[in-house]
N, C-alpha and C positions, 0 to 999 in steps of 0.2 A: 726904274727909280726905286721901287720897293725892294728889289734885290740888293741894291747898293746900300740902302739904309740898314738892312739886316746884317750885312757884312761889317758895317761900321759899328753896330752895337756889339757884335761878337768880338771885334778887335779891341774895343774898349774893355770888355770883360777880361780878356786874356792879359791885357796890359796891367789890370788892377792886381792880379795875383802876385807878380814879383814885387809890386809896391807894398802889398800886405806883408809879405815875407820880410822885406827890409824893415818895415815898422816894428814887427815882432822882434827881430834881431836887435834893433836899436833900443828896445825896452828891456833887454836882458832876457827875453824869452826865446829859447831855442826851438825852432820849428822842427818837428820830427814826425815820422809816420810809424816809428817802431815803438811798441809798448814798453813802458819803463817800470812796471810793477814787478819787483823781484821778491815779493813776499815779506813777511815779518823778519826783523833782525834776529839772528841766533841768540839764544840765552843759555846760561850755564845750567846743567841738570842738577837739581838740589841733591845733597847727600852723595855726590859722586866726585871722587878725587882723581885727578888726572895723573898725579904722581904721589910720592911719599909725603905724608902729612907733616912729618917732622924729620929732621936730620937723623940718619941712622947712628946709633950709639952702641957701644959694647955693653953686654949684660945679658940677663935672662930675658928671652922674648916673652912678652905678656900681651894681653888685650884688656882694654878698659872700655866701659860703656859711656859714650857721650850722647847728648840729646841732638837730634837732627829732625826738623819738622816737629812731629808730635810723638816720636818714638825714640827708643834707645838703639844706638848703632855702635858696633864694635870698631875700634881703631887699634892699630899695632903700636906698642910701646916697648920699652926695655926697663928693667930694674937691676941695680947692682947688688949682688950678693957674693961676698968673699967665698972662695973655695974652702971646703972643709968645715963650713959652719954647721953646728949640730942641727938636727931636724927641727926641734922646737924653736930654736932661735931663728932658723932659716924661715920658718913659716911666718913669724912676726915681721921679719925684715921684708919679705915679699909683700905682706899686707901693707906695711908702711910705705913701701915704694909705690904700690898701687894708689894709695891715698894721695901721695905727693903728685903722681901723674894726673889724677882726677882733678886736683886743685890747680894744676897748671893751665893757663889759658891756651886754647887751641891755637895752632899755627895760623898764619895769615891765609894759607891755602884752605885750611879747614874752616876758618870763619867765612871765607868767601863761598864755600859750599854749604854753609848753613849749620855747622857744628857749634855746640855750646856746652858749657858745664856749669852746674850749680853748686858743686862741692866747694865749701869755703876752705881757705888756706889755714894752716896752723893746726890741723887735726893730727893727733898722734894716736898710736895704737900700741897695746901691750898684750901680753899673754893672759892666761886664765888666773883668776884669784883662787884661793883655797876653796875647795868644794865645787868650783865651776867645772862643767864638762871640759875634757882635755883640749878640745879644739876651739874653745871660746876665745874670741878677740874682744878686748875691752877698749873702747874709744875714750878720748879725753872729753867728749861731749855725749850726753845721753842721746841715743839714736832717735828717740821720739821728738827731740827738739830740733832736728834738722828739717829743712824744707822737704816736702814730699818727693820732689824731683831729685834732690841730692841723695836722699835715703835710697831711692830706687837705683841710682847710679852705683852707690856703694854696695848695696846688697847683690845686685846682678854681677858687678865686677868681682867681688870677693867670692861669691858662691861658684864662680866659674874659673877659679884660679887654684894654684898650688897651695894657697893658704888655707884651703878647706878640704873636705872629703870629696868634693865634686859631685854631690847629690842634688845640686840645685838650690841649696840652702846654706845659711851661715849663722852661727850663734854669735850674737853681738850683745854687748852690754856697755853701760857707761861706767863712770868711776865707781869703784866698790864702795859700799856694799849693795848697790842696786842690783837685783837679780838679772842675769842675762836672759834673752829670749831668742828663739830660733826664727829667723826671717827667711822667707822663700821668694825666689825670683820666678814669677809666673809669666805666662804670655800676656795677661792683662797688664801687668806691671811694665813689661817691655814695650807694649803698644800704647800705654797711656800713663807714662811715668809722672806726669804733672798732676794727675787727679786720682790715681790708684796707688794707695800705700801698700807696700809689701805686706802680705799676711804674716801673722806671727803665731807662735805656739810656745808652750812652756818648754824649757830645757831642763832635763833631769839633772839633779846634782850628782857630782862625782862622789863615790863612796870610797872609804879607805884612806 
């Protein structure tokens, strides 16, 4: 009799398992013995572009500095300069093209990757005034009035371009007769453009 009761209890236990599975299925819960943890969802790597940031255009290849995260990062652009343009005029045209590119909103792909610009639109650039150093670039706005991040973008972009001597600095001024000053693009400026203003020094006047 005791053996028969044990078998009966075991039988009821095995019958309960299919019933439990049916109840779980009916409640929308799928019974499984396979782990379903596939890890966190993949995310886009910041400051990393999978393709070209903007549509390729004809012109002179240049690079401009945009903000990404807390530092300045170069991106490829082009500027249009007619062939045969004299060197002095060519330098100003390249500088204006760089300003225009900096003021243009990043592409959707660049924005998704975290790129941004703080350079305002409408800035214009001209060549040196009388007695300015020969490679002076004068902006329509006094450089010191620009946001720190925008000035960092301008200085680092212009100092690394065909618009300057390529020594890591650029001589900038506002509307004449404000005296121009030499601005340098340093590692601190590139790494902390929002809080570190480009260091300046006096620019010697042109003689003769």
